N, C-alpha and C positions, 0 to 999 in steps of 0.2 A: 504494500500500500504506500502511495507517495505521501510526502509530509503534509500536504494540504488536507488530504482525506483522512490521514491519521489523526490530525488535530480535530477535524470536524466530527469524526465518528470514532472516538477513542474506544479501544476494546476493554479498557479497565472498567470495573464496576464502580458506580457512584452510589453512595448511600445517602438517604435522607435522614437527617438527625431527628431524634425524637425529643419532643418537649418534655419538661420535667413532670408534667401531669400524665404523661404516657400517651398523649394524643399525637398522632403523626402530623408533621407540618404539611401545609397545603402548598403545592408547587404547580406552576403552569408548565406542563410538558407539551410543547408544540406538536409532537408526533402523536399525542394521545388526547389532547383536549377536544371536546365536542362543543362546537358552536360557541367557543370562547369561555366555556365553563371549566375552571381548574379541576384537575384530577388529583385525588388523594393518593400519594405514593408511599407505600409502606416501606419500612427499613428493609434493605436488601433488594430494592427495586432495580430493574435493569437500567442500562444507560439511558439518559435523557438526551434526545437530539437537541442540538443547539440551533435555534431558529435562524436560518439564513437571512441575511439582509438582502431582501429582494429589490431594493432600490438601486443597487450598484450594478453597473455594467450594461444597462439597457442601451440598445442601438436601434433606432427606427428602421423599419424595412420599407416604408412607403410614407408618402405624405397624404395619401388618400383617406377619406373618411367613409366608413361603412355606415349606411343609413339603417338604423335598427328600430324595431318596434318592441316594446316590453308589454307582456300580457300576463295579468294576474298579480294581485297584491293582497293575498289572504293572510292567514295566521302567521306564516313564516316570513312574509314580505320579501321573498327571494328576488323578485324582479329588480329591485334596487340594490340588493345585498351584494351582487357580484361586481358592481362597479362599472357597468357599461358607460354610465354618464361621466365617468372620470377619465376614460381612455382617449388619448389624443387622436386615435384613428377611428373614433366612433362619433356619430351624431344621432342622438336619440330623437327620432322624428315624431313618434306618437306612442301613447300608452293606452292601456285598456283594462278595465275590470267591470264585472257585471254589477257591482255595487258602486253607485255614484260617489259616495264618500271615499271609498278606497281608491277609486280612479283618480279623484281630485288630489288625494294625498300622494299617490304615486307620481302624478304630474309635478307636484310641488317639490318633492324630494329629489327628482331627477332634472328639474329645470326645464321640463318639456311643456310646450304650449298647446299641442294638439292631442285631443283625447277621442276615444271611440267607446261606445257602450258595450262592445262585445268583440271577441276574437274574429268572428265572422265578418264584421265590418272593417276591422283594422287590416286584415290581410288583403282586402280589395284595394288598398292604397298602393298604387303602382310605384310610388317614390321610395317605398320601404324595400330594402334588399334582404334583410335577415330579421328573424324574430327570436325572442327569448320567451319560452312558454313556461309559466309557473302556475299552472292551473291544478285542479284536483287530479290525483293520479289515475283514477278510472277513465278520465277523459283524455289522457295523454296521447294514445294512438290516434284517436279521432281528430284531435286538435292539430297534431303534427301533420297528418295527411291533408287536412284542409289548408294549412299553410304551404306545404309543398306544392299542392295543386295550383296555388296562386303564385308560384315562382319564387318562394322565399327560402333562403338557407334557414335551417332550424336548429336551435339549441333548446333543450328541454331538461327539466329537473327529473330526478329519479322518482320511481322506477319507470322503465320504458313502457311497460304495460302492467296492469294490475289484475293478475289472476287469469288473463286470457292469452294463451299461446297463439290462438288464431289471429287476434288483433295485432299482436307483435309481428307476426309473419306478414300480415297485410301492410303494415308500416314498412317492413323490409322491402316488399315489392314496390312500394311507392317511392322509397329512397332510390332504389336501383333505376326506376323508370325516369325519375326527375333529373338525375345527374348532379343534384345540388349537395351542398355540404350539410351534414347532419352530425350533431354531437349531443350526447347525454352528459349532463354535468354531474358525474360521479366524483364526489369530493375526496374520497379516500385515494384516488389515483394521483392527486396532487398534494397529498400530505407529504411532509418532508421524509418520513420513514419509508413509505411505500414507493415514492419516486426514486429514492436511493436504492431500494431493493430491485426495482425494475432495471436501473442502470447496471447494477452488479450482475443481475441475471443475464442481461443481453451481452455483457462482457465475458460471460462464462465463469463468473466467480462462485456460482452455486453448483454448476453442473445440473444434472437431473434433480428436480425437487422431489424428494421422497415423502415429505410431509409439509403441510402448511395449515395454518388455522387463522380464522378471523372471528371477531366478536363484535356484535352491534347490540348494545344494551340501551334501551330507551326507558328510563324509569321515572319515578317521581323525583325531581320537581316538574318534569314535563308532562306527567300524566294528569288526566282530569278525573274527578270522582267516579265517572261512569265507565271508565276504562277506554282503551284505544288510543291514548296519547293526546296530542295537541288537538283542540277543537278544530273541526274541519268542515269544508263545504258539503252540505247534505249528510254530515256525519260519516263520510266515507272511511275515516280511520277507525270508527267505533267497532271494536271486536274483530278487526281485520286479522287475517292469518299472518303470523310473524314473518314467515318465509316468503310472503308476497312482497315484502319490502327488504330484499336481501343484499342489495348491491354494495352497501358500505362494508360489509364483512366479506362477501364473495370477491371483492377486489383484491384481497390479500392473497389470492392465487391468480385469478383471471387478469388483473391489472399488472401483476408482476411478470407473468410468463407468457401472456398472450395465448394461453392454452384454453382448454374447455373442461367442463365436467361431463363425464360420460354416463354415469349411473349414480344412484343415491339410495341410501337408507336414511330415514328421518323419523325421529320420535318426538311427539309433542307432550307437553306438560300442562294439564288442565289448570285453570285459574278459578277460584271460588267466587269471584265477583259476578254480579248478576248478569253483566253483559255477555259472559261466556257460557251461560246456561242455555239449554236447548230453546230455540225460538227467539232468543233475545238479541241476535245480530243477523244481518241479512246474508252473512256468509255461511251460516251453519257451523261456525268455528268455535271449538271449545278450548283452544290453546292460546296462552299468552307467551309461551316459550316453545321454540322448536329447535332441536339440535340435529344438524344434518352431517352425515359422513359421506363424502363424495369420492368416487374414483376419478382421477384426473387423466387427461389425454396423454400424459407422460407415463402413466402407470403407477403414479404415486397416490397418496391419500390426502384428503383435506377435510378438516372438521370446521364447520361454519355454524356458529351459535348466534341465534337471533332471539332476543327477549324484549318484550315490551310490557308495560304495566307491572313492573317489579321494582321494589324500592332500591335505591342506590344511585350513585353518580352515573350519568350517561357515559358510554364508552364506545369508541371505535378504534380497534387495535388489532394487530395481527403479527404473525411471525412466520418465517419459512426455514426449512432445513433441507439442504441438498447434499449430494455426495462429495462436494468440494468445499462447502461452507454453509453458514447459517446466519440469520439476522434476527435479533430481538433487541432493538435499541441500538445495536452496533453490529458491524460485520465481524465475524470470526471465521477464518477459513484459510485456504491454501493460496489464493490469488494475492499477489503482492503489488500488482500494478493496476489498480482500479482507475476507471475514468473519473472525470469530474462528476460528483454526485449531486451537485446543486440543481435546483429547479431553475428554469429560465427566468431572468430578471423581469421586473415589471416597469412600465413607464412611470416617470415621476407623477405623483398624485394619485396613483391607483393603489388602494389599500389591499393588503394580502387577504384581509377579511376573516370570516369564521371558518369552522370546521378545520382547525389546524393550519390556518393560513392558506387554504386551498381556493377560496372564492375568486380572488383576483387572477391567479394563474389559470383557472378554468376558463374564465372569460377571455383572457389574453390568448389562450390556445385556440379558442373558437375564431376570434378575429384574425389571428395570424393564418389560420387554415384558409380563410377567404382571401386575404391579401396575397398569400403565397401560393394559392390554388393547389393545396395539398390536403391529404387526409388528416382530420383531427385525431388526437389520441384515442378518445372514447367514441369511436365511430359506431355506425349502426350494428356492425357485427359484434364488437366488444359489448355494446349495450345489451344485445340479445343474450350473449353468453354470460353476462352478469345477472340478468333478470330471470330468464326462463328456468334455470335450474331451481330457483326458489319455488316456483309454481309447482314443479314436479315434486320437490321435497315436501311441500305441504300435502300433496296428494298421497305421498308415501306415509306421512304421519297419520293421515286419516285412515290408512289401512294398516295401522300398527307396525309401521316400519318396513313394509314390503319393499324389496329391491326393485327399483324402477329405472328404465332407460331414459336418457335425456336427449332431446333433439340437438343436432350439431349444426352450426351455422358458419359458413365461409362465403366470401365474395366470389 
């Protein structure tokens, strides 16, 4: 490992000191933090990644401005959170939300003067080149297809599709037909730790991955009393199958290796809250936790844990182990000459944002894919491979862990 990477990803263990009362100190771990919420790190925790200064080294690739429309400003307010309005190569042309007060707020925070009452109206605006879709997850495929059919490059929040493999495949067909850029904003792919894992993997530093794991825990303080997490449009989150929202954890294999999951056993853990009792959610789902064991396209194994509505600090974290090296907070392995593990720098004024500083890099990657006319990192194929295995995993859990095959997607 060269000196720069040795300094950034030291292989020595770092310990969090314990307060005299016996309570662990709270520390912000950029590779582990969820939406800016500090993670509690117990004594003996693995190395903490040092947050890269993303403001250094940016070089513009063009002076062109991509004309963007922002759609949806619900509970998570993601249309503004990714920083399109701060990018020097972006002009936010118009915004939209079904609720007039939310639409007005989105226009205000992004400095945009033009508003539309719906996605369907906004995508008719021929001056808009690209859209960011931050609507309810069950509507993602339909909304993406509508935008593509109106000639817009599309960015969309996770997941790609909510419970419907067929709708995901319909979106794939539309992306192929359109020839336009499509990117799913999977935050884990631009967390500092996972991005480093990917660079190491591509450089051969892990060799074949024999084991990987990811965890996405969404607990209280983000749960509501009725279950299902953050309040949502038409209560779509309420009682939702955990593995239907799997991409933050699945990225700790799919995003690292560009591989796929080929088959799965998954077991669910029932929750005694009312929302998970028979007839109390529209999904017929009894589980708030589902733990999946996947076979990977390399022949390795991957454990992906997804839990919602359980107490504890939210967490998005993972690790990998290969025949030549492993990574959990730091690289330990046989490769001594690793590439630069830093994420691409951001333009001045663009914040790294939440989810471990991934918001700004995701938005920048989408804009660069348009300016440079190239495939974005989380393209339609990776988006499918991140999302569809969770749908199959939930089906397995509903059949008491039955081994099930997973569809495979390639361009």
